[in-house]
MARRO-329708 format. One record per residue (C-alpha): x, y, z. Coordinates in steps of 0.1 Angstrom, whole numbers, padded with zeros to 4 digits, always signed. Layout:
<sites>
XYZ ...
</sites>
This chain:
<sites>
+0000+0004+0004 +0013+0035-0009 +0023+0054+0017 +0030+0094+0023 +0062+0105+0025 +0076+0127+0053 +0075+0160+0034 +0040+0150+0025 +0030+0147+0064 +0044+0174+0075 +0027+0197+0047 -0008+0179+0056 -0002+0189+0094 +0008+0224+0083 -0031+0221+0057 -0047+0212+0091 -0035+0239+0108 -0056+0263+0084 -0088+0237+0081 -0090+0238+0129 -0103+0277+0128 -0131+0262+0113 -0131+0228+0128 -0169+0237+0138 -0187+0246+0107 -0167+0212+0090 -0177+0192+0122 -0219+0204+0117 -0210+0203+0080 -0201+0163+0084 -0231+0158+0109 -0249+0173+0077 -0239+0152+0052 -0242+0117+0071 -0271+0116+0084 -0281+0130+0046 -0272+0101+0031 -0286+0079+0059 -0317+0092+0052 -0323+0071+0017 -0316+0040+0036 -0348+0049+0048 -0362+0034+0013 -0351-0001+0010 -0363-0004+0039 -0398+0005+0030 -0399-0008-0004 -0397-0043+0018 -0426-0041+0048 -0444-0023+0013 -0445-0058-0009 -0444-0084+0023 -0472-0063+0045 -0490-0048+0022 -0484-0059-0016 -0483-0100-0007 -0512-0119-0014 -0525-0133+0016 -0520-0101+0035 -0551-0076+0041 -0540-0039+0062 -0555-0007+0066 -0551+0022+0038 -0542+0041+0070 -0509+0025+0076 -0501+0028+0040 -0505+0062+0042 -0488+0071+0074 -0462+0053+0063 -0455+0071+0029 -0465+0109+0051 -0435+0093+0072 -0410+0089+0043 -0418+0125+0029 -0409+0139+0056 -0380+0124+0062 -0376+0136+0026 -0378+0168+0036 -0358+0168+0065 -0334+0157+0034 -0332+0188+0013 -0322+0211+0045 -0293+0190+0058 -0279+0188+0022 -0284+0227+0023 -0263+0230+0056 -0242+0203+0040 -0235+0219+0003 -0238+0262+0023 -0210+0249+0058 -0187+0231+0043 -0183+0259+0009 -0176+0283+0035 -0153+0268+0051 -0135+0257+0021 -0136+0295+0010 -0122+0312+0043 -0095+0286+0042 -0088+0294+0011 -0092+0331+0014 -0065+0327+0043 -0042+0305+0026 -0040+0328+0000 -0033+0359+0020 -0006+0341+0042 +0012+0328+0006 +0010+0365-0008 +0028+0379+0024 +0052+0353+0027 +0061+0356-0014 +0060+0392-0008 +0090+0392+0017 +0111+0369-0003 +0148+0375-0020 +0149+0386-0052 +0174+0354-0059 +0143+0338-0055 +0127+0359-0084 +0155+0352-0103 +0156+0313-0100 +0115+0307-0103 +0093+0312-0130 +0065+0338-0123 +0038+0323-0142 +0047+0291-0117 +0044+0314-0086 +0015+0328-0100 -0002+0291-0105 +0009+0282-0072 -0017+0310-0057 -0043+0308-0080 -0046+0274-0094 -0027+0254-0062 -0046+0271-0036 -0080+0264-0054 -0073+0228-0055 -0067+0229-0013 -0106+0242-0015 -0114+0200-0030 -0096+0184+0003 -0125+0203+0028 -0153+0191+0004 -0140+0158-0010 -0107+0143+0017 -0127+0155+0051 -0163+0158+0041 -0173+0132+0018 -0149+0106+0038 -0168+0108+0067 -0201+0102+0049 -0192+0074+0027 -0176+0058+0055 -0206+0057+0076 -0230+0045+0045 -0206+0018+0037 -0206+0003+0074 -0239+0009+0080 -0246-0004+0049 -0230-0039+0053 -0248-0042+0089 -0279-0040+0071 -0269-0066+0045 -0258-0085+0075 -0296-0087+0094 -0314-0092+0061 -0292-0121+0053 -0262-0131+0058 -0247-0154+0036 -0262-0136+0008 -0242-0105+0024 -0212-0123+0023 -0217-0130-0015 -0222-0095-0022 -0190-0091-0008 -0171-0113-0019 -0159-0084-0050 -0148-0060-0024 -0109-0077-0023 -0108-0070-0062 -0118-0032-0051 -0089-0027-0032 -0063-0048-0056 -0074-0029-0087 -0066+0005-0059 -0035-0011-0051 -0028-0020-0087 -0039+0017-0103 -0038+0041-0079 -0003+0045-0074 +0003+0045-0111 -0025+0074-0109 -0014+0095-0085 +0021+0098-0098 +0010+0110-0134 -0013+0136-0120 +0019+0152-0103 +0037+0148-0139 +0004+0165-0150 +0008+0191-0128 +0042+0200-0131 +0044+0199-0168 +0013+0225-0166 +0028+0248-0141 +0061+0248-0167 +0046+0255-0194 +0021+0281-0177 +0056+0300-0164 +0070+0297-0205 +0041+0310-0216 +0044+0337-0195 +0078+0347-0201 +0073+0345-0232 +0045+0368-0237 +0060+0395-0213 +0087+0395-0239 +0070+0393-0271 +0087+0422-0278 +0119+0406-0273 +0114+0371-0291 +0096+0399-0322 +0127+0418-0326 +0151+0388-0322 +0128+0367-0352 +0123+0338-0325 +0088+0328-0335 +0097+0304-0351 +0118+0284-0326 +0095+0298-0290 +0068+0280-0312 +0087+0244-0314 +0102+0250-0282 +0062+0248-0270 +0050+0222-0296 +0079+0200-0273 +0066+0212-0242 +0031+0210-0251 +0032+0168-0268 +0052+0161-0234 +0024+0171-0219 +0000+0155-0244 +0017+0118-0243 +0015+0123-0200 -0027+0131-0200 -0029+0098-0221 -0012+0085-0203 -0032+0093-0171 -0061+0084-0195 -0055+0049-0203 -0050+0042-0167 -0080+0058-0156 -0103+0039-0181 -0087+0008-0172 -0094+0014-0136 -0129+0027-0145 -0139-0007-0168 -0123-0031-0140 -0145-0007-0111 -0175-0011-0137 -0173-0053-0142 -0168-0052-0104 -0204-0030-0100 -0222-0052-0116 -0210-0085-0108 -0222-0082-0076 -0256-0075-0082 -0256-0107-0108 -0250-0135-0080 -0274-0118-0057 -0299-0121-0080 -0286-0155-0087 -0280-0167-0049 -0314-0143-0039 -0334-0163-0064 -0324-0196-0054 -0335-0189-0018 -0363-0175-0026 -0373-0205-0044 -0365-0226-0013 -0384-0207+0005 -0356-0189+0032 -0360-0152+0016 -0392-0133+0009 -0394-0111-0021 -0396-0078-0001 -0359-0089+0018 -0341-0093-0018 -0358-0061-0032 -0348-0041-0005 -0310-0058-0006 -0306-0055-0037 -0313-0016-0036 -0291-0015-0005 -0263-0037-0026 -0271-0003-0055 -0259+0023-0029 -0234+0003-0012 -0209+0005-0044 -0207+0042-0047 -0193+0054-0016 -0168+0023-0024 -0159+0037-0057 -0155+0072-0042 -0134+0055-0012 -0113+0050-0046 -0109+0071-0060 -0104+0096-0035 
</sites>
């Protein structure tokens, strides 16, 4: 498994120092996000009750109970809308404030650098650090901190529910999870390295373009347009090769995870149908199990991609 370097860990700790001031906002956003993810888990259970208790030929239930069940479901989804708003708003509020603080600190730091620093560095690369790189840090707040907590909670609860409904069927459905882990182990490190190469090459292109256009009068005076264009094309081709290599790796990962995502439900329907025929499983339970399984793979795939 990939392990972060000491430099990466130090950088992460420094970044978490900026987050500390907004930890209450992030904590509330995480709580709202967890509630938002848990509310849809009620729907498959409602489906099971509806099929087994209301629609089965041998049962006759009062219509009032059905109306109360559906009205309760509508009320839960009203709560879903409220917590969705607060999750999105609070995570965005914290993220943008963190970016504001970080950009201000970086600007003051760059201002204090010596003139030799600016002689060694490309101005375009420095500007890219202060704009693109810092803006990408906001995704860390929204994706890594908030979404990870929601996805982990969702996965744990769904696995518990699957085991509660039918433990044998749960083992069948979870049999593809080790394959997810294997794909993550084999491909993620290579994708991450390619992503870093893309980022570095894009910074170099941005820095060179800034310098070329800043000195465009000199380039034209010495008729260096063709030489500069040739250099830019070479840079652009290297960047294209790296991007396409990354696209190939991501496409392999997408195809493999797509197959596994389809394989799990197929196995569940196969084994579940045999259990229904034998009388050890009701139709409503199988339908609810299948619905929960569909909810399981999305957070697992997001955690794998993260």
